[in-house]
C-alpha positions in Angstrom: -117.3 -136.5 -37.2 -118.9 -138.8 -39.7 -116.7 -141.0 -41.9 -118.1 -141.6 -45.4 -116.9 -144.0 -48.0 -118.4 -144.0 -51.5 -118.1 -146.8 -54.0 -119.8 -148.0 -57.2 -118.6 -145.5 -59.8 -117.3 -146.6 -63.1 -117.7 -146.3 -66.9 -121.1 -147.0 -68.4 -122.7 -146.4 -71.8 -125.5 -143.9 -72.2 -128.8 -145.4 -71.2 -127.1 -147.7 -68.7 -127.3 -147.9 -64.9 -125.0 -147.7 -61.9 -125.6 -147.9 -58.2 -123.5 -145.8 -55.9 -123.0 -146.7 -52.2 -122.1 -144.5 -49.3 -121.1 -146.3 -46.1 -121.3 -144.1 -43.0 -119.7 -144.6 -39.6 -118.8 -142.6 -36.5 -122.1 -142.1 -34.8 -125.8 -143.0 -34.8 -128.1 -141.0 -37.0 -131.4 -139.2 -36.4 -132.6 -135.9 -37.9 -129.6 -136.2 -40.2 -129.5 -135.2 -43.8 -127.7 -137.4 -46.3 -127.1 -136.1 -49.7 -125.4 -136.8 -53.0 -123.7 -134.1 -54.9 -121.7 -134.2 -58.1 -119.0 -132.1 -59.7 -118.0 -132.2 -63.3 -114.7 -130.7 -64.6 -114.8 -126.9 -64.6 -118.2 -126.8 -63.0 -119.4 -126.1 -59.5 -120.5 -128.9 -57.2 -124.3 -129.4 -57.5 -127.0 -131.1 -55.5 -128.3 -134.4 -56.9 -130.5 -136.0 -54.3 -130.9 -136.4 -50.6 -133.1 -137.4 -47.7 -133.6 -137.2 -43.9 -132.4 -140.4 -42.2 -135.3 -141.0 -39.9 -138.2 -139.5 -41.9 -136.9 -140.3 -45.4 -138.2 -137.1 -46.8 -136.4 -137.3 -50.1 -135.5 -134.4 -52.4 -134.2 -134.6 -56.0 -132.7 -132.1 -58.4 -134.9 -131.6 -61.4 -132.4 -133.0 -63.8 -132.4 -136.4 -62.1 -136.1 -136.9 -61.3 -137.5 -140.1 -62.6 -134.0 -141.4 -63.3 -132.2 -141.5 -60.0 -133.4 -142.9 -56.6 -132.0 -142.6 -53.2 -132.5 -145.4 -50.6 -130.9 -146.5 -47.4 -130.1 -149.7 -45.6 -130.2 -148.8 -41.9 -128.7 -152.1 -40.7 -125.6 -151.3 -42.7 -125.6 -147.5 -42.2 -125.4 -147.3 -46.0 -127.2 -145.0 -48.4 -127.5 -145.7 -52.1 -128.0 -143.7 -55.3 -129.5 -145.8 -58.1 -128.9 -144.1 -61.4 -130.8 -145.2 -64.4 -131.0 -143.9 -68.0 -127.6 -142.3 -67.6 -126.6 -139.6 -70.0 -123.1 -138.3 -71.0 -123.9 -135.1 -69.0 -124.2 -137.1 -65.9 -120.4 -137.6 -66.0 -118.9 -136.3 -62.8 -117.3 -137.1 -59.5 -120.2 -138.0 -57.1 -119.9 -137.2 -53.4 -121.8 -138.3 -50.4 -122.3 -135.7 -47.7 -123.9 -135.5 -44.2 -125.4 -132.7 -42.2 -126.3 -133.5 -38.6 -129.4 -132.0 -36.9 -131.3 -131.4 -40.1 -135.1 -131.4 -40.5 -134.9 -130.7 -44.2 -132.4 -131.6 -47.0 -130.1 -128.6 -47.7 -129.1 -128.3 -51.3 -126.0 -126.1 -50.9 -122.6 -127.7 -50.5 -121.6 -125.2 -47.8 -124.4 -126.6 -45.6 -122.6 -129.9 -45.3 -119.6 -130.6 -43.1 -118.7 -134.3 -43.6 -117.9 -135.5 -47.1 -116.7 -138.7 -48.7 -113.8 -138.9 -51.0 -115.9 -139.1 -54.2 -116.4 -141.7 -56.9 -116.0 -141.1 -60.6 -118.9 -141.8 -62.9 -118.3 -141.7 -66.6 -121.0 -142.1 -69.2 -119.9 -142.6 -72.8 -122.1 -141.6 -75.7 
């Protein structure tokens, strides 16, 4: 089992930036997919971005391309989601998730077993 802890959420004005962190522990990672999802009130959880740990093949949802960037710091087993040009519609709880033994990044929540507790991002207009 992988233990994930997110941080970095908060309140920001439209056009601002935030960086979310996801610290992972519990094992070493290879051929592992890390992903960020988000869930707004009354909406389904949706894929935001993700990558494969050892190949760094990144994928992004269309609505965040050119605004959000995923990165990782292997020495700290930490992945990041840099969010720029934030919009009110980006308001949601953001979750980090992991799927072991992955060669591509799944985009369906059901494909992930281990989840963090989530961090709230609120973008004011």
